[in-house]
C-alpha positions in Angstrom: -14.4 4.8 -16.7 -14.9 6.5 -13.3 -15.8 3.2 -11.8 -12.5 1.8 -12.9 -10.6 4.6 -11.1 -12.7 4.1 -8.0 -11.8 0.4 -8.2 -8.1 1.2 -8.6 -8.3 3.5 -5.6 -10.0 0.8 -3.6 -7.2 -1.7 -4.6 -4.6 0.8 -3.4 -6.4 1.5 -0.2 -6.9 -2.2 0.5 -3.2 -2.8 -0.2 -2.3 0.0 2.3 -4.4 -1.6 5.0 -2.7 -4.9 4.3 0.7 -3.2 4.7 -0.3 -1.7 8.0 -1.6 -5.0 9.3 1.5 -6.9 8.2 3.7 -4.3 10.0 1.5 -4.7 13.1 1.8 -8.4 12.9 5.6 -8.1 12.7 5.8 -5.5 15.5 5.1 -5.5 19.2 6.7 -7.3 22.1 5.0 -10.6 21.4 5.9 -10.6 17.7 9.5 -9.5 18.3 10.1 -12.4 20.6 8.0 -15.0 18.7 9.3 -17.2 15.9 8.3 -16.8 12.3 5.5 -19.4 12.4 3.9 -17.6 15.5 4.1 -14.3 13.7 2.6 -15.8 10.5 -0.5 -16.9 12.4 -1.1 -13.6 14.3 -4.5 -12.2 13.4 -2.9 -9.0 12.0 -0.7 -11.0 9.6 -3.6 -13.3 8.4 -5.9 -10.3 7.9 -3.1 -8.4 6.1 -2.5 -11.2 3.7 -6.3 -11.4 3.0 -6.2 -7.7 2.2 -3.4 -8.3 -0.3 -5.5 -10.9 -2.0 -8.5 -8.5 -2.1 -6.4 -5.8 -3.4 -5.1 -8.0 -6.2 -8.7 -8.9 -7.2 -9.7 -5.2 -7.3 -6.6 -4.4 -9.3 -7.6 -7.0 -11.9 -11.0 -5.5 -12.2 -9.5 -2.0 -12.6 -7.2 -3.3 -15.4 -10.3 -4.0 -17.5 -10.6 -0.3 -18.3 -7.3 1.4 -17.2 -4.1 0.7 -19.2 -1.6 -1.3 -17.2 1.1 1.3 -18.1 -1.0 3.8 -16.1 -2.6 1.6 -13.4 0.6 0.1 -12.0 2.5 3.4 -11.7 -0.5 4.9 -9.9 -0.1 2.3 -7.2 3.1 4.2 -6.4 0.7 6.6 -4.6 0.7 4.0 -1.8 4.4 4.6 -1.3 3.6 8.2 -0.3 0.8 7.3 2.1 2.6 4.4 3.6 5.7 6.5 4.3 3.6 8.9 6.2 1.7 6.2 8.1 5.1 4.5 9.0 6.3 7.8 10.4 3.0 8.6 12.3 2.1 5.1 13.5 5.3 3.2 13.8 7.8 6.0 14.5 9.9 5.4 11.3 12.2 8.2 10.2 11.1 10.7 7.6 14.1 12.9 6.7 14.6 15.4 3.9 15.6 12.8 1.3 12.4 10.8 1.9 10.3 13.9 1.8 11.9 14.9 -1.5 11.4 11.4 -2.9 7.7 11.5 -1.8 7.4 14.8 -3.8 8.9 13.3 -6.9 6.7 10.2 -6.6 3.6 12.3 -6.2 4.4 14.5 -9.2 5.0 11.4 -11.3 1.7 9.8 -10.3 -0.2 13.0 -11.0 1.5 13.4 -14.4 0.9 9.8 -15.4 -2.7 9.7 -14.2 -3.6 12.8 -16.2 -2.2 11.2 -19.4 -4.7 8.3 -19.3 
């Protein structure tokens, strides 16, 4: 069962890396001025999409042992991490409302994960 949780964590992490790469592919002076097709073929975008595919495969493996009603909500942990990464790496806002929402999401994920 521990292997399934490690696999789920790997799926979440791989998805996070994909998110960061997609944001990087959509950002920057070149991407901001480029058209959608140019942006789509940036190396960050291609690698980010590959990460999403890898995350889906890992998630499927995790679902063999973890109930879907627990596994999917646990992926909400990525919302917490990605909000902090967006703030730290991309200068996105992180006000009081977002911090409170992050706290609620975190509490929900912990509660749900402990009921498995």
